[in-house]
C-alpha positions as CSV (number, residue, x, y, z in Angstrom):
1,M,-31.2,30.6,12.2
2,G,-29.9,27.7,10.1
3,V,-27.4,25.0,11.2
4,T,-24.1,25.3,9.5
5,S,-22.6,22.3,7.7
6,A,-19.7,22.2,10.2
7,A,-22.2,22.2,13.1
8,A,-24.3,19.5,11.5
9,S,-21.3,17.3,10.8
10,S,-20.2,17.6,14.4
11,V,-23.6,16.3,15.6
12,V,-23.2,13.1,13.5
13,L,-20.9,10.8,15.4
14,T,-20.0,7.4,14.2
15,E,-20.1,4.3,16.4
16,R,-16.3,4.1,16.2
17,Q,-16.0,7.7,17.4
18,L,-18.4,7.0,20.3
19,V,-16.3,4.0,21.4
20,F,-13.1,5.9,21.0
21,D,-14.4,8.8,23.1
22,Y,-15.5,6.4,25.8
23,C,-12.3,4.4,25.9
24,R,-10.2,7.6,26.0
25,S,-12.3,9.0,28.9
26,E,-11.6,5.8,30.8
27,M,-7.8,5.8,30.5
28,I,-7.3,4.4,34.0
29,K,-5.7,1.0,34.8
30,R,-8.1,-1.7,33.8
31,R,-8.6,-4.9,35.8
32,S,-8.9,-6.7,32.4
33,E,-8.3,-5.7,28.8
34,R,-11.2,-4.4,26.7
35,L,-11.8,-5.8,23.3
36,L,-13.8,-4.0,20.6
37,L,-16.3,-6.8,19.9
38,D,-19.9,-6.8,18.6
39,V,-21.6,-9.6,20.5
40,P,-25.4,-10.0,20.3
41,L,-27.0,-10.0,23.7
42,F,-30.4,-10.0,25.5
43,I,-30.6,-7.7,28.5
44,S,-33.4,-8.0,30.9
45,G,-34.3,-6.0,34.0
46,E,-37.0,-3.7,35.4
47,S,-38.1,-0.5,33.8
48,E,-38.6,2.8,35.7
49,D,-42.3,1.9,36.2
50,R,-41.3,-1.5,37.5
51,R,-42.3,-3.5,34.5
52,A,-40.0,-6.4,33.4
53,F,-38.3,-5.8,30.0
54,R,-36.1,-7.8,27.8
55,E,-34.1,-6.1,25.0
56,E,-32.1,-7.5,22.1
57,T,-28.9,-5.5,21.7
58,F,-25.2,-5.7,21.1
59,T,-21.8,-4.9,22.7
60,L,-19.3,-2.3,21.6
61,T,-16.6,-3.4,24.0
62,V,-16.2,-6.4,26.3
63,S,-13.9,-7.4,29.1
64,A,-13.8,-10.1,31.8
65,H,-15.5,-7.6,34.1
66,G,-18.4,-6.5,31.9
67,A,-19.3,-4.6,28.7
68,L,-20.3,-1.4,27.0
69,V,-23.6,-2.0,25.2
70,M,-26.2,0.0,23.4
71,L,-29.7,0.2,25.0
72,A,-33.0,1.7,24.0
73,M,-34.5,1.1,27.4
74,K,-33.8,3.9,29.9
75,V,-31.7,2.7,32.9
76,V,-30.1,4.4,35.8
77,L,-26.7,4.1,37.5
78,G,-26.6,1.3,40.0
79,Q,-29.5,-0.6,38.4
80,K,-29.3,-4.4,38.3
81,L,-29.6,-6.1,34.9
82,V,-29.2,-9.6,33.6
83,L,-27.1,-10.2,30.5
84,I,-27.9,-13.2,28.3
85,N,-25.5,-14.5,25.7
86,P,-27.6,-16.4,23.1
87,K,-24.5,-18.1,21.6
88,N,-23.7,-20.0,24.8
89,R,-26.9,-19.4,26.8
90,D,-24.9,-18.0,29.7
91,E,-26.7,-15.5,32.0
92,R,-24.9,-13.1,34.3
93,E,-26.1,-10.4,36.6
94,G,-24.5,-6.9,36.3
95,T,-24.8,-3.4,37.5
96,V,-25.1,-0.2,35.4
97,V,-21.9,1.7,36.1
98,Y,-21.8,4.2,33.1
99,L,-24.4,6.1,31.2
100,G,-23.3,7.7,28.0
101,P,-25.0,9.9,25.5
102,S,-27.9,8.7,23.3
103,Y,-27.4,8.3,19.6
104,A,-30.3,7.3,17.2
105,G,-32.5,6.3,20.2
106,L,-29.8,4.1,21.8
107,A,-27.7,5.0,24.8
108,K,-24.2,3.7,25.6
109,V,-24.4,1.8,28.9
110,G,-21.5,0.4,30.8
111,I,-22.4,-2.8,32.8
112,E,-20.1,-4.4,35.3
113,F,-20.6,-8.1,36.1
114,T,-21.3,-9.0,39.8
115,E,-18.4,-11.4,39.5
116,P,-15.8,-11.5,36.8
117,A,-16.9,-13.8,33.9
118,P,-14.4,-14.0,31.1
119,E,-16.1,-17.2,29.8
120,F,-19.3,-15.4,29.2
121,W,-18.0,-14.0,25.9
122,S,-16.9,-17.4,24.5
123,I,-13.7,-16.0,23.1
124,S,-11.3,-18.7,22.0
125,S,-8.1,-16.7,22.7
126,P,-8.9,-14.1,25.4
127,P,-6.3,-11.6,26.6
128,A,-3.9,-13.0,29.1
129,D,-5.2,-10.8,31.9
130,W,-8.6,-12.5,31.6
131,N,-7.2,-15.5,33.3
132,L,-8.5,-14.7,36.8
133,S,-7.5,-18.0,38.5
């Protein structure tokens, strides 16, 4: 049986739709505002077979408390990862707190910093609620 054009078009989701769906599903009170921002990152950790990995990727959204990123490496909820911002060479530990659907070999992964780190993103004018002092 063939796939209808309506069914085929519903399978193809744009990055913007994926981010919108994630943000809409998370409509709870945030500790810090999210920004739609594409930041290049390196993420390192340990694979399922306990081998070290380092992946170059990017963010979809960022906040003082973490980010939503796209990852090819399979990770699990609760897994510890290290995020490295090549722009400022900052490194922060985080925990996988959200696993979204895969798209084109990449999965949406929500990572929460161990400690809030608004300075990690090097944003010149961050939202007011990022001032955690």
